[in-house]
C-alpha positions as CSV (number, residue, x, y, z in Angstrom):
1,M,-10.9,6.5,2.3
2,E,-13.4,4.4,0.5
3,V,-11.9,1.4,-1.3
4,N,-14.2,-0.4,-3.7
5,E,-11.6,-2.4,-5.6
6,L,-7.8,-2.7,-5.6
7,K,-6.5,-5.4,-7.9
8,L,-3.1,-6.2,-9.4
9,E,-2.9,-9.2,-11.8
10,I,0.2,-10.4,-13.6
11,R,-0.2,-13.2,-16.0
12,K,1.2,-14.8,-19.1
13,H,-0.5,-13.6,-22.2
14,H,-2.7,-16.4,-23.6
15,V,-1.9,-15.6,-27.3
16,T,1.7,-14.5,-27.5
17,P,4.5,-16.7,-26.1
18,G,7.1,-14.7,-24.1
19,I,4.7,-11.9,-23.2
20,N,3.5,-11.0,-19.7
21,V,0.4,-8.9,-19.2
22,L,-0.2,-6.5,-16.3
23,D,-3.7,-5.6,-15.4
24,L,-4.0,-2.9,-12.8
25,V,-7.5,-1.9,-11.5
26,I,-7.9,0.7,-8.8
27,D,-11.3,2.0,-7.6
28,A,-10.5,3.9,-4.4
29,D,-10.8,7.4,-2.9
30,G,-12.6,8.8,-5.9
31,E,-10.0,7.4,-8.4
32,K,-11.0,4.9,-11.1
33,I,-8.1,3.5,-13.0
34,K,-8.1,0.4,-15.3
35,I,-5.0,-0.2,-17.5
36,Q,-3.4,-3.2,-19.2
37,T,0.2,-3.3,-20.4
38,Q,2.2,-6.0,-22.2
39,H,5.9,-6.6,-21.6
40,K,8.4,-9.1,-22.9
41,E,9.5,-11.6,-20.3
42,T,13.1,-10.2,-20.6
43,D,12.0,-6.6,-19.8
44,R,14.1,-5.7,-16.7
45,A,11.7,-2.9,-15.7
46,F,8.8,-5.4,-15.7
47,Q,10.9,-7.9,-13.7
48,Q,11.7,-5.3,-11.1
49,F,8.0,-4.3,-10.9
50,V,7.1,-7.9,-10.1
51,K,9.7,-8.1,-7.4
52,D,8.4,-4.8,-5.9
53,A,4.8,-6.1,-6.0
54,I,5.8,-9.3,-4.2
55,K,7.6,-7.3,-1.5
56,L,4.6,-5.0,-1.1
57,G,2.3,-8.0,-0.8
58,K,4.5,-9.6,1.8
59,T,4.6,-6.3,3.8
60,L,0.8,-5.9,3.7
61,S,0.2,-9.5,4.7
62,E,2.4,-9.0,7.8
63,A,0.7,-5.8,8.8
64,R,-1.5,-5.9,11.9
65,I,-4.6,-3.8,12.7
66,E,-4.3,-2.4,16.2
């Protein structure tokens, strides 16, 4: 598998208060995906996505190459 870029960015929108922006960029294994979505801070699905992303990040940071 060739991985050129795998990036997940969650940030507050700089224009609209109360809006979170999700940037997802994947360039790996022949797939090129770039999307941006906007969600209200109170969006439960977005809040769960953030929790899942944090869990994944922690899991990956604990993984060891053997």
